[in-house]
C-alpha positions in Angstrom: 1.0 25.8 -24.9 1.6 22.0 -25.3 -0.8 19.7 -23.8 1.7 19.0 -21.0 1.9 22.7 -20.2 -1.9 22.9 -20.2 -2.2 20.1 -17.8 0.4 21.5 -15.5 -1.4 25.0 -15.7 -4.7 23.6 -14.6 -3.2 21.6 -11.7 -1.3 24.8 -10.6 -4.5 26.8 -10.7 -6.3 24.3 -8.6 -3.6 23.2 -6.2 -5.2 25.1 -3.3 -8.3 23.0 -3.7 -6.2 19.8 -4.0 -4.6 20.6 -0.7 -7.9 21.2 0.9 -9.3 17.8 -0.4 -6.3 16.0 1.2 -6.9 17.9 4.5 -10.5 16.8 4.5 -9.4 13.2 3.9 -6.9 13.2 6.7 -9.3 14.8 9.1 -11.5 11.6 9.1 -9.7 8.9 11.1 -9.3 5.4 9.5 -7.2 3.7 12.3 -6.9 0.0 11.5 -7.4 -1.6 13.9 -10.2 -1.0 14.7 -10.8 -0.6 11.0 -14.2 1.3 10.9 -13.4 2.7 7.5 -16.9 3.0 5.8 -17.4 6.6 7.1 -14.2 7.7 5.4 -15.4 6.2 2.1 -18.7 7.9 2.4 -16.9 11.3 3.0 -14.6 10.6 0.1 -17.6 9.9 -2.3 -19.3 13.2 -0.9 -16.2 15.2 -1.8 -15.8 13.5 -5.3 -19.4 14.1 -6.0 -18.9 17.9 -5.5 -16.3 17.8 -8.1 -18.6 16.0 -10.6 -17.0 12.5 -10.0 -19.6 9.8 -9.3 -18.1 7.2 -7.1 -19.5 3.7 -7.0 -19.7 2.2 -3.5 -18.9 -1.4 -3.0 -19.4 -2.4 0.6 -18.0 -5.7 1.9 -20.4 -7.7 4.0 -20.0 -6.8 7.7 -19.7 -10.4 8.6 -16.7 -11.0 6.2 -15.1 -7.8 7.3 -15.3 -8.8 11.1 -13.9 -12.2 10.2 -10.8 -10.4 9.0 -10.6 -8.3 12.1 -12.1 -5.1 10.4 -15.3 -3.3 11.5 -16.3 -2.0 8.1 -15.0 -1.7 4.6 -16.5 0.2 1.7 -14.3 0.4 -1.5 -14.9 3.1 -4.2 -14.6 3.1 -7.9 -14.7 6.2 -10.1 -14.8 5.4 -13.9 -14.2 8.2 -16.5 -14.3 7.2 -20.1 -12.3 9.1 -22.7 -13.6 7.6 -25.9 -14.1 4.1 -27.2 -11.2 1.8 -27.4 -7.9 2.3 -25.7 -6.7 0.9 -22.3 -8.4 1.0 -19.0 -5.7 2.6 -16.5 -6.5 2.1 -12.8 -5.1 4.3 -10.1 -5.2 2.7 -6.6 -4.6 4.2 -3.1 -5.6 2.9 0.2 -7.3 4.9 3.0 -6.8 2.6 6.0 -3.8 3.4 8.3 -2.2 2.3 11.4 -3.2 4.1 14.7 -1.4 7.3 15.3 0.5 6.4 18.5 2.1 9.0 20.7 4.5 11.9 20.3 2.7 14.2 17.8 3.5 17.9 17.8 0.7 18.5 15.1 -2.6 16.8 15.6 -2.7 13.3 13.7 -6.1 14.2 12.3 -5.4 18.0 11.9 -4.2 18.2 8.3 -2.3 21.2 9.5 0.0 22.8 6.9 3.3 24.2 8.4 6.5 25.1 6.5 5.2 23.7 3.2 4.4 20.3 4.8 0.9 18.8 5.5 0.7 16.9 8.8 -1.5 13.9 9.7 -1.7 10.2 9.7 -1.8 9.0 6.1 -0.9 12.4 4.8 2.2 10.7 3.1 0.9 7.0 2.8 -1.5 7.0 1.2 -4.4 9.4 1.4 -1.9 11.8 -0.4 -2.5 9.8 -3.5 -6.4 10.1 -3.3 -5.5 13.7 -3.9 -2.8 12.9 -6.6 -5.0 10.6 -8.7 -8.1 12.6 -8.3 -6.6 15.9 -9.5 -4.6 14.2 -12.3 -7.8 12.7 -13.6 -9.6 16.2 -13.3 -6.7 17.9 -15.2 -7.1 15.3 -18.0 -10.9 15.9 -18.2 -10.4 19.7 -18.3 -7.8 19.3 -21.2 -10.2 17.1 -23.1 -13.0 19.5 -22.6 -11.1 22.7 -23.2 -9.8 24.5 -26.4 -6.6 22.5 -26.6 -8.5 19.1 -26.4 -11.4 17.3 -28.0 -13.7 20.0 -26.9 -11.7 22.4 -29.2 -11.8 22.8 -33.1 -9.3 20.9 -35.1 -7.6 19.1 -32.2 -4.7 17.0 -33.5 -4.6 14.8 -30.4 -7.5 12.7 -29.1 -7.8 10.4 -26.1 -9.3 7.0 -26.0 -9.7 4.6 -23.1 -10.8 4.8 -19.6 -9.4 6.0 -16.2 -10.5 4.3 -13.0 -9.9 5.4 -9.4 -9.8 2.7 -6.9 -9.9 3.9 -3.3 -9.8 0.9 -1.0 -9.6 0.2 2.6 -7.8 -3.0 3.5 -4.1 -2.5 2.9 -3.1 -2.9 6.6 -4.7 -6.2 6.9 -3.5 -7.7 3.6 -5.7 -6.2 0.9 -8.0 -9.2 0.3 -11.1 -7.0 1.1 -9.7 -3.9 -0.7 -8.4 -4.6 -4.3 -8.7 -8.4 -3.8 -12.5 -7.9 -3.4 -12.9 -5.7 -6.3 -10.9 -8.0 -8.5 -12.5 -11.2 -7.2 -16.1 -9.9 -7.9 -15.2 -8.8 -11.4 -15.9 -5.2 -10.6 -12.9 -4.0 -12.4 -10.5 -5.5 -15.1 -7.9 -2.8 -15.7 -5.2 -3.1 -18.4 -2.6 -1.1 -16.5 -2.2 0.0 -12.9 -0.5 2.9 -11.0 -0.6 2.4 -7.4 0.1 4.7 -4.3 3.8 5.7 -4.0 6.3 6.1 -1.1 9.4 7.4 -3.0 10.4 9.4 -5.9 11.3 6.2 -7.7 9.2 4.1 -9.9 8.8 0.8 -8.0 8.1 -2.3 -10.1 8.8 -5.2 -7.6 8.3 -5.8 -3.9 8.9 -8.3 -1.2 6.3 -10.8 -0.1 5.4 -11.5 3.6 4.5 -14.5 5.7 3.0 -13.9 9.1 2.5 -16.7 11.5 1.0 -17.0 15.0 2.9 -19.8 17.0 1.3 -21.0 20.2 3.3 -23.0 22.7 1.1 -24.8 25.1 2.8 -26.2 28.2 1.4 -26.7 31.9 1.2 -23.9 34.4 2.2 -24.6 38.0 3.4 -22.9 41.1 6.9 -21.5 41.0 7.7 -23.3 44.3 7.0 -26.6 42.5 8.4 -26.1 38.9 8.8 -29.8 38.4 5.1 -30.1 38.3 4.8 -27.8 35.3 5.9 -27.7 31.7 7.5 -24.3 31.0 6.3 -22.8 27.8 8.5 -19.9 28.0 11.7 -22.1 28.2 10.5 -23.7 25.0 9.9 -20.2 23.5 13.4 -19.2 24.4 14.8 -22.1 22.4 12.5 -21.2 19.5 13.4 -17.5 19.6 17.2 -18.4 19.4 16.6 -20.6 16.4 14.4 -18.0 14.5 16.9 -15.2 15.1 19.9 -17.4 14.2 18.1 -18.2 10.9 18.6 -14.7 9.9 22.3 -15.5 9.3 21.2 -18.0 6.7 18.7 -15.5 5.1 21.3 -12.7 4.7 23.1 -15.0 2.2 20.1 -15.1 -0.1 20.4 -11.8 -2.0 17.9 -10.3 -4.4 18.9 -9.1 -8.0 16.2 -6.4 -7.7 17.6 -3.0 -6.9 16.4 -1.7 -3.6 15.8 -5.1 -2.2 18.6 -6.8 -0.3 17.8 -10.1 1.4 15.0 -12.0 3.2 14.6 -11.3 6.9 12.6 -12.8 9.9 11.3 -10.6 12.7 9.4 -11.6 15.9 7.0 -8.6 16.5 5.0 -9.8 19.5 5.2 -12.2 22.4 2.6 -12.9 25.0 2.3 -15.4 27.8 2.5 -16.3 31.3 0.1 -15.3 34.2 2.2 -14.1 37.2 5.8 -13.9 38.4 5.2 -16.8 40.7 3.7 -19.1 38.1 5.6 -21.3 35.6 4.2 -20.1 32.2 1.9 -22.6 30.7 1.3 -20.8 27.4 3.3 -18.5 25.1 2.2 -17.0 21.8 4.7 -15.7 19.3 3.8 -13.7 16.2 6.4 -13.5 13.5 6.9 -11.8 10.1 9.1 -13.4 7.5 9.9 -11.1 4.4 10.6 -12.8 1.2 12.5 -11.4 -1.8 10.8 -11.6 -5.2 12.9 -14.6 -6.3 11.6 -16.7 -3.3 8.7 -19.2 -3.6 6.2 -18.5 -0.9 5.2 -22.1 -0.5 8.9 -23.2 0.1 9.4 -20.3 2.5 6.4 -21.4 4.7 7.5 -24.9 4.6 11.1 -23.9 5.8 9.8 -21.7 8.6 7.4 -24.4 9.9 10.1 -27.0 9.8 12.5 -24.6 11.8 9.7 -24.2 14.4 8.9 -27.9 14.7 12.6 -28.9 15.1 13.1 -26.1 17.9 10.0 -27.0 19.9 10.7 -30.8 19.6 13.5 -30.3 21.9 11.1 -29.7 24.8 8.9 -32.8 25.5 5.4 -32.1 26.6 4.9 -28.8 24.6 2.0 -28.8 22.4 2.6 -26.7 19.3 0.1 -24.9 17.1 1.0 -22.8 14.1 -1.7 -20.5 12.4 -0.9 -18.5 9.3 -2.1 -14.9 9.7 -1.0 -13.5 6.2 0.7 -14.8 3.1 1.4 -11.8 0.7 2.9 -12.8 -2.5 6.0 -11.0 -3.8 5.7 -8.7 -6.8 7.8 -9.4 -9.9 8.0 -6.9 -12.7 5.4 -7.8 -15.3 5.7 -7.7 -19.0 3.7 -4.9 -20.4 4.7 -2.3 -17.7 7.2 -0.6 -20.1 4.8 2.3 -21.2 4.1 3.1 -17.5 7.7 3.1 -16.5 8.9 5.2 -19.6 6.3 7.9 -19.1 6.8 8.3 -15.4 10.5 8.4 -15.8 10.4 11.0 -18.6 7.9 13.3 -17.0 9.2 12.7 -13.5 12.6 14.0 -14.7 11.1 17.0 -16.5 9.0 18.0 -13.4 11.4 17.3 -10.6 14.7 17.9 -12.4 16.4 14.7 -11.6 16.4 11.2 -13.0 13.7 8.8 -11.8 15.2 5.4 -11.0 13.4 2.1 -11.3 13.7 -0.1 -8.2 11.9 -2.6 -5.8 11.0 -2.2 -2.3 11.3 -4.4 0.8 7.6 -3.5 1.7 4.7 -5.5 0.4 1.7 -3.7 -1.1 -1.8 -4.3 -2.6 -0.2 -4.3 -6.1 0.7 -7.9 -5.8 -3.2 -8.6 -6.0 -3.3 -6.9 -9.4 -0.1 -8.6 -10.5 -1.4 -12.0 -9.6 -4.2 -11.3 -12.2 -1.6 -10.3 -14.9 -2.2 -6.5 -14.7 1.2 -4.7 -15.4 1.7 -2.2 -12.7 4.0 0.4 -11.0 4.0 2.0 -7.7 4.3 5.8 -8.1 2.6 8.8 -6.4 3.0 11.8 -4.1 4.7 9.7 -1.4 7.9 11.1 0.2 11.4 10.8 -1.2 11.7 8.1 1.4 9.4 6.6 3.9 11.6 7.5 6.8 11.9 11.1 5.9 8.1 11.5 5.9 7.7 9.7 9.3 5.2 7.4 7.7 3.6 5.2 10.4 5.3 7.3 13.1 4.4 10.5 14.9 4.3 13.7 12.8 3.8 11.9 9.5 3.8 14.6 6.9 3.9 15.2 3.1 5.9 17.9 1.3 3.4 19.9 -0.7 6.0 20.3 -3.5 5.9 16.5 -3.9 2.0 16.5 -4.2 2.1 19.2 -6.8 5.0 17.5 -8.8 3.5 14.0 -8.6 0.0 15.2 -9.7 1.7 16.8 -12.8 3.6 13.6 -13.6 0.5 11.3 -13.2 -1.6 13.6 -15.3 1.0 13.7 -18.2 1.5 9.9 -17.9 -2.2 9.3 -18.2 -2.2 11.6 -21.3 0.6 9.6 -22.9 -1.3 6.3 -22.2 -4.6 7.4 -23.6 -3.6 9.6 -26.5 -4.3 8.1 -30.0 -2.0 10.1 -32.3 1.1 8.3 -33.2 3.5 11.2 -32.5 4.1 12.3 -28.9 3.4 16.0 -28.2 6.6 18.1 -27.6 
């Protein structure tokens, strides 16, 4: 058997265990908000320890977590050395998820397996890749320690380098207390990164995101005497018209990255007023401006702020306050990611039987935080063929178990290629 066949065989033999591991992860809620995620990290560390994998626990101070709107964050790092020298390859997946919402036909924390699909919140994005990456690493350990690897006699291929598992808990609120915390504190300095996936493609670029909270302060008054008030909702109507009209401009700015079209501005939340017989004295609008990889985030924010200022200025007496909620940088493909892309494409085609495309995504991810520090990265894992097909972030989110099995094989083979020290690739 070739090393690839040996890796595949180990994964096949332990696949039931891998599914049970994922079920256990899904069964511990990590709804964000409220973002009380430390218990899931404790459970994950416990399960990893039972496999012989020691997880370092890196808690974020509660005061800092609360300032970000989270109740608790404990990030995990597992480090496995495969000999001196060689690259450090990190595998990152996040455990925090949006609340389940209504309409589930299988419990959101059940981990139920029905018709070859595993159901539950984060089954697809991205607790699935806690399982993918853990069992890919374990397969690599088994090969190293077995008769075909360094544990055998006369092995022609050796492995050199280190694999790290980064299991983090702040993707939904921006990632600064997840990977951002690990990187800022110098707890990890990987050479390469594979991050949790949500398609069969290799994703090398993604959109950025600017989120703003806009407060329009007028003066409330009785609806019988509207001239005594300053109507914040009327000003908000002018602003909303201007914001949505701006999308006509944004559609003309196209990206050269496959899978990404153009920027877009969305108003996701509006709140204000006190009663039907009161002139609204205050309105709060929260907006989301997606930026393509080619855009400059500072210029985008300046443009949006100027647009808001001009619209609100048409309503004398309205006080305007703009607060930035999030500025997530776009991810551009980094030089040095070629070995990751090539290995995943080659093994993906062999395992799944079809070509694996390279693309970008209109989503934004934690990968940007690694990219900002110069770490070449790709996004790939057991995530669904498409986000919509898996119902990710909707009721009945699920993962095809065949995708979990295939992606685990692909990642294990890719790690083998990245860490092998012989000059000739095994057949």
